[in-house]
N, C-alpha and C positions, 0 to 999 in steps of 0.2 A: 550426418551425424553417426558416432561407431557405435558398436555394446559399448564399449568403456564411455565412452561418453554416456551415453544412460543411466546405463548403473549409477555414473557418479551424482548424477540428475532424480535419483534415488535417495541414496546415502542418504544416514544420519548426517545433520553437523553442528557444529556449536549455536548455529543462531535457529538453521531448522533444523529445530531435535525432532523430527517428528517420531521421534523412538519413549518422545515424554506424555507421563501420564494426562498430564492436560490438554496436551494436541489429540492423543487417541481417544481423551472425552470428549473432544470437540466435535471430532468425525464422528464418534457412535449419536450423541444426541443430531448431526446432520442426516446421517443416514439407519435411520432406522429400523433401518430391512432390506436383508438382500438382493444380491439379483440384477440392481444396479451398471451397466455399462461405465464403461469408461466417461464417456462424453455429459452423460446423467450424473454422473459425482463430481465431474467439477464444474457442470452450472450449480450445483447445490451448493458445492460448498462457494461457488462465486457470492452467490447471492444469502450464505449464511454467515461472509464475513464483512459484503459489502455493508448489507444491514444490522445484523445483532452487534460485531463489533464499532461502536460510537466512537468516529472522524473527531479527530482533535490536534490541533497542534501545540493551544498553546499548554506548558505545565504537561508534556509529557515527557519522559524516561529515555532516552539515550544512553545510557550508561550498557555495557555486556550485557549485564541480565538482563536489564527494560525490553532491551527490542530481541531477545527471545522466542521464539514462537509458545512455549509455555509460556512468560509472563504475558503474554499477550490476550492468549487465551484466559489466563486466569483473572486478568483484569477488565480485560472484557475495551480495551479504548487503546487509542494512539493514532500516527500520522498517518501518509503514506509507509513508510519503511516499517511498521508492525502489523499493519493489518496486510499489506503486500510478505513479508518473513510468514504471520499466520496461513496466508495463503499459500504458497508454496509446500510449508512442512504437511502442511492437512492433505494435499494432495499425492506427495509424498510417503502418509502415514495410507492413505489410501491406493498406492501404487503404481498414482500417473506419476512418472518424469516433468517434473518444475525446475526455477529457474526464478532466478532476477533479475529484470534491464534498472540498469540506474540514464538518466537522464536528465538536460537540465529544461527549465520548460520556463515559457515567458504565462505569468496568469497579469491578463489584463481587467477583472473582476476581483483584486482579492479585496481588502475593504484598504479606510487607511490607515490606521490602525498597524495591520498588516503592516505593507509596502514597508512601512514607517519603519518597521525594527526588518526587515530584512532587507531593503536597503534599494529596494523597488520593485519591481513586478520579474524581476527573473529569479526564480529557487530551484537551488540546485542540486543533484542530488533527489530529485525526486523516482520515486520506487515504485513499478511494476512485476509481471511478468510475463513468462512463456510459457508454456505448458505445453506437453507431447501427450497429444491425437491423433488418433490413424493414421499414423506417420506422419503428422508434421507438426508444424512448431504452429500452438497460436499466441497469441496475446493477448492478456485483461490486464486490470485494473478497474480490482474490486475495495473501492478503495471509498470516495465520496460515498456517506448514502441517502437513502430515498430523503429523508430528515431535512440533511443540509441541504440537497440538493433543492429542496423546494425554499427555504431562506434564502435562498440566495437566487432562485429563479432561475433552477438549471433543473435537466431531462436528467433522471440520472443514470449512468452507461446498461444500458445490461448486454445480456450476452447467454448466445446459443452454443456455445463452445466451437463452430463450427468457424468464425472470421474474429479477429482481432475487435476487441474491445477496448481503446488507449486510453482516449483525451474527450473533453467534453469542444471540441472545436467551436462549438456557438454555443452562446445560452436561450433562454425561452425568445428573447425578442429577439436572437437572430446577429447578435452581438458576440464580437470575434475574445472566446474563450480562453483555452487552454493556446499555445504550441509546443512542439520540441524544437529546443534552437542546439540542442547539442545530446547528444546519445554516446556513456560511457563505457555502453557496454553489458554482454550476460554476465552471470556468476551463478555460480554452481553453491556460493556459500556469499555470507552478506559483507563486500571487500567496510567489515569496520572503521578500522582507523582514514583510511583513504576517504570516505562515508564525514567522520567525527574530525576529518577538518578541514577536507574541500565546506563542509559548515561549516565550521566557526570560521574559516579564512573568508568566503564571501559575507556572512548575516550574524558576525560576535555580536549583533543587538539582538540578539531571539534567545540568546543562551541567559541561563539566570546568571553569571559568574562568569569572570579570565578561564578559571579551571573549573565549571562544573558540568553534565552531562546535560542538565536537568532544564527543558526549557523555560522561558519565563512564563505567569500565570498570566488567563484571560480566559474570554471567551469563545469562540466566535459565530457562537448563539446571539453575543448580543454585540458581534464587530457587524454581524446580517444587518440587525435592525438600523445601527448605526448608519449602514450602507443607503436605506432604503431612505433614512431621515436627509442626504446629504444628496 
């Protein structure tokens, strides 16, 4: 990783708009005091994105504006793409290099309703982050908030800034949960057209219409109740 690469991982972009007032305000609210080192800063921002920003798939906005970090900070909700974009942008605003990682994952424990919409148990372009700390890159997934994990019987992912925190391999009962089946790469900014084209091609039923960039309405909380009954 060269100095130029690190500079690219610090720069504001269209979607990782780390210079936006909404992103700066999010960082200031999360880090009210001075003197934190980079690792403590990254950890605090991780937990703020994980638990303050509500995780939801249904009804989310995947327009170019909707997936910007500023929009996510302003609305306080989103899916993996939205939350990872905000985390990476917040890290950059705090002076920490960060990039996005895009993968396909197999979700063994998604609800029947969501599997029907997705068209199976593989979800394309699941997104998380990689963070440059203490001279190395560490992966972090600030996606599934504590409440949602409790509803789905999972332990929330923790992050200490030293070890990768990528996905939930098992739920609380030891059942296989998530596995990465393909990695698309690491990116300095969200590859928007690739993401939308890939998701629309793999999961057309999850969109609110053939030309829409908003996903169908519903509730993961309601799905969790249905899953428990089933």
